[in-house]
DRENDO-1510 file (C-alpha; in Angstrom, 1 decimal, always signed):
<recs>
REC; n; res; u; v; w
REC; 1; MET; -14.1; -59.8; +29.7 .
REC; 2; GLU; -11.8; -56.8; +30.4 .
REC; 3; LEU; -13.8; -53.6; +30.9 .
REC; 4; GLU; -12.2; -50.4; +29.7 .
REC; 5; PRO; -13.5; -47.0; +28.5 .
REC; 6; GLY; -14.6; -47.2; +24.8 .
REC; 7; LEU; -15.7; -50.8; +24.9 .
REC; 8; ILE; -19.0; -51.4; +23.2 .
REC; 9; THR; -21.0; -54.4; +24.4 .
REC; 10; THR; -24.5; -55.6; +25.0 .
REC; 11; GLY; -26.2; -55.7; +28.4 .
REC; 12; LYS; -29.6; -56.2; +30.0 .
REC; 13; VAL; -31.6; -53.5; +31.7 .
REC; 14; THR; -32.0; -54.4; +35.4 .
REC; 15; GLY; -33.5; -51.3; +36.9 .
REC; 16; ILE; -35.1; -48.0; +35.9 .
REC; 17; THR; -34.9; -44.8; +37.9 .
REC; 18; LYS; -36.0; -41.2; +37.1 .
REC; 19; PHE; -32.4; -40.3; +36.3 .
REC; 20; GLY; -31.4; -43.3; +34.2 .
REC; 21; ALA; -31.2; -47.1; +33.9 .
REC; 22; PHE; -29.0; -49.7; +35.4 .
REC; 23; VAL; -27.6; -52.2; +32.9 .
REC; 24; THR; -25.7; -55.5; +33.7 .
REC; 25; ILE; -23.0; -56.0; +31.1 .
REC; 26; ALA; -21.1; -58.9; +32.7 .
REC; 27; PRO; -21.7; -61.3; +35.6 .
REC; 28; GLY; -21.5; -59.2; +38.7 .
REC; 29; ARG; -20.8; -55.9; +36.7 .
REC; 30; SER; -23.4; -53.3; +36.1 .
REC; 31; GLY; -23.4; -49.7; +35.4 .
REC; 32; LEU; -25.6; -46.6; +35.0 .
REC; 33; VAL; -26.8; -45.2; +31.8 .
REC; 34; HIS; -27.7; -41.6; +32.7 .
REC; 35; ILE; -30.9; -40.2; +31.2 .
REC; 36; SER; -28.9; -37.8; +29.0 .
REC; 37; GLU; -27.1; -40.8; +27.5 .
REC; 38; ILE; -30.2; -42.9; +26.5 .
REC; 39; ALA; -31.2; -41.3; +23.2 .
REC; 40; ASN; -30.2; -38.6; +20.7 .
REC; 41; THR; -33.5; -36.8; +21.5 .
REC; 42; PHE; -34.8; -35.3; +24.7 .
REC; 43; VAL; -35.8; -38.0; +27.2 .
REC; 44; ASN; -38.4; -37.0; +29.8 .
REC; 45; ASP; -39.3; -40.4; +31.1 .
REC; 46; VAL; -36.7; -43.3; +31.0 .
REC; 47; SER; -39.5; -45.9; +30.9 .
REC; 48; GLU; -40.7; -44.6; +27.6 .
REC; 49; HIS; -37.4; -45.6; +26.0 .
REC; 50; LEU; -36.3; -48.7; +28.0 .
REC; 51; SER; -37.9; -51.5; +30.0 .
REC; 52; VAL; -36.5; -53.9; +32.6 .
REC; 53; GLY; -35.1; -57.1; +30.9 .
REC; 54; GLN; -34.5; -55.3; +27.6 .
REC; 55; GLU; -31.2; -56.1; +25.8 .
REC; 56; VAL; -29.3; -52.9; +24.8 .
REC; 57; THR; -26.0; -52.1; +23.3 .
REC; 58; VAL; -23.9; -49.8; +25.5 .
REC; 59; LYS; -20.5; -48.1; +25.4 .
REC; 60; VAL; -18.4; -47.9; +28.6 .
REC; 61; ILE; -17.7; -44.1; +29.0 .
REC; 62; ARG; -15.9; -44.1; +32.2 .
REC; 63; ILE; -14.9; -46.3; +35.2 .
REC; 64; ASP; -14.5; -44.2; +38.3 .
REC; 65; GLU; -12.0; -44.8; +41.2 .
REC; 66; ASN; -14.7; -47.0; +43.0 .
REC; 67; GLY; -15.1; -49.2; +40.0 .
REC; 68; ARG; -18.5; -47.9; +39.0 .
REC; 69; LEU; -19.3; -47.9; +35.3 .
REC; 70; ASN; -20.8; -45.0; +33.4 .
REC; 71; LEU; -22.5; -46.3; +30.3 .
REC; 72; SER; -24.0; -44.7; +27.2 .
REC; 73; ILE; -26.6; -46.1; +24.8 .
REC; 74; LYS; -26.5; -43.1; +22.4 .
REC; 75; GLN; -22.7; -43.2; +22.0 .
REC; 76; ALA; -23.0; -46.9; +21.1 .
REC; 77; LEU; -25.3; -46.1; +18.2 .
REC; 78; PRO; -23.7; -46.0; +14.7 .
REC; 79; ARG; -22.7; -42.4; +13.7 .
REC; 80; GLN; -25.4; -40.8; +11.6 .
REC; 81; GLU; -25.1; -37.7; +9.5 .
REC; 82; SER; -26.9; -34.9; +11.0 .
REC; 83; PRO; -30.4; -34.7; +9.5 .
REC; 84; ARG; -30.7; -32.1; +6.8 .
REC; 85; GLN; -33.3; -29.5; +7.4 .
REC; 86; GLU; -35.8; -29.5; +4.6 .
REC; 87; PRO; -36.6; -26.1; +3.2 .
REC; 88; ARG; -39.9; -24.8; +4.3 .
REC; 89; GLY; -42.6; -24.5; +1.6 .
REC; 90; ASP; -41.4; -23.7; -1.9 .
REC; 91; ARG; -38.6; -21.3; -0.7 .
REC; 92; PRO; -35.1; -22.3; -1.5 .
REC; 93; PRO; -32.7; -22.3; +1.5 .
REC; 94; ARG; -31.2; -18.9; +2.2 .
REC; 95; PRO; -27.5; -18.6; +1.5 .
REC; 96; ARG; -25.2; -17.8; +4.3 .
REC; 97; GLN; -24.2; -14.1; +4.5 .
REC; 98; GLN; -20.7; -13.0; +5.2 .
REC; 99; PRO; -20.4; -10.5; +8.0 .
REC; 100; ALA; -20.4; -6.9; +6.8 .
REC; 101; ARG; -17.0; -5.3; +6.7 .
REC; 102; SER; -16.6; -1.7; +7.8 .
REC; 103; ALA; -14.9; +0.8; +5.6 .
REC; 104; PRO; -11.3; +1.7; +6.6 .
REC; 105; ALA; -10.9; +4.8; +8.7 .
REC; 106; PRO; -9.9; +7.9; +6.8 .
REC; 107; ARG; -6.2; +8.6; +6.8 .
REC; 108; PRO; -4.7; +12.0; +7.4 .
REC; 109; SER; -4.0; +14.0; +4.3 .
REC; 110; GLY; -0.5; +14.9; +3.3 .
REC; 111; SER; -0.7; +18.3; +5.1 .
REC; 112; GLY; +0.1; +16.7; +8.5 .
REC; 113; GLN; -3.4; +17.7; +9.9 .
REC; 114; PRO; -5.8; +14.8; +10.7 .
REC; 115; GLU; -9.1; +15.0; +8.9 .
REC; 116; VAL; -12.1; +15.9; +11.0 .
REC; 117; TYR; -15.1; +13.7; +11.0 .
REC; 118; VAL; -18.2; +15.6; +10.0 .
REC; 119; PRO; -21.5; +13.7; +10.5 .
REC; 120; GLN; -23.8; +13.6; +7.6 .
REC; 121; LYS; -27.2; +15.1; +8.1 .
REC; 122; SER; -29.2; +12.6; +6.0 .
REC; 123; GLY; -31.9; +11.3; +8.3 .
REC; 124; ASP; -30.4; +12.5; +11.6 .
REC; 125; GLU; -32.7; +15.5; +11.7 .
REC; 126; ALA; -35.8; +13.3; +11.3 .
REC; 127; PHE; -34.6; +11.2; +14.1 .
REC; 128; GLU; -34.0; +14.2; +16.4 .
REC; 129; ASP; -37.5; +15.5; +15.6 .
REC; 130; LYS; -39.0; +12.1; +16.4 .
REC; 131; LEU; -37.1; +11.9; +19.6 .
REC; 132; LYS; -38.1; +15.4; +20.7 .
REC; 133; LYS; -41.8; +14.6; +20.0 .
REC; 134; PHE; -41.6; +11.4; +21.9 .
REC; 135; MET; -40.1; +13.1; +24.9 .
REC; 136; GLN; -42.8; +15.8; +24.9 .
REC; 137; VAL; -45.6; +13.1; +24.8 .
REC; 138; SER; -43.8; +11.1; +27.5 .
REC; 139; ASP; -43.4; +14.1; +29.8 .
REC; 140; SER; -47.0; +15.0; +29.5 .
REC; 141; LYS; -48.1; +11.5; +30.3 .
REC; 142; MET; -45.8; +11.3; +33.3 .
REC; 143; ALA; -47.2; +14.6; +34.5 .
REC; 144; GLY; -50.7; +13.2; +34.3 .
REC; 145; VAL; -49.7; +10.1; +36.2 .
REC; 146; ALA; -48.0; +12.1; +38.9 .
REC; 147; GLN; -51.0; +14.4; +39.3 .
REC; 148; TYR; -53.3; +11.4; +39.6 .
REC; 149; GLU; -51.0; +9.8; +42.2 .
REC; 150; HIS; -50.9; +13.0; +44.2 .
REC; 151; ARG; -54.7; +13.3; +44.3 .
REC; 152; SER; -55.2; +9.6; +45.2 .
REC; 153; SER; -52.7; +9.9; +48.0 .
REC; 154; ARG; -54.6; +12.8; +49.6 .
REC; 155; ARG; -57.8; +10.7; +49.6 .
REC; 156; ARG; -56.1; +7.8; +51.4 .
REC; 157; GLY; -55.1; +10.0; +54.3 .
REC; 158; ARG; -58.6; +10.9; +55.3 .
</recs>
């Protein structure tokens, strides 16, 4: 049997390690199935998915310059459509939203003078008031903390 990348064949698991499994696919030829190539799901423990002596179908991914074989079990599996996510509860799936497009920038009027941007005052004043109040409360709290730290540092020095 001529081994080349892309070949799908069967083999027998001959050893299990924490990073993968060794599979013999031809007399005198074995390769490694890395833990990330064992299943389409997360594999924490190789021995939960494979056992020594088990027959598996593998795909030859790569043959390196030293003749070592990199194998994959999950790439040898038949292609499946990605599982559809079921809608949660009675809600229908949300439609995808297109990204919001910004309005084009205003163009200069015919007089040759560019138009000046004047910010609108709707809601800006409320934000400024909230910010000012927050800063006052924050400053008073910080003053209290600083005063407490100053007092406690004098006590430590005695």
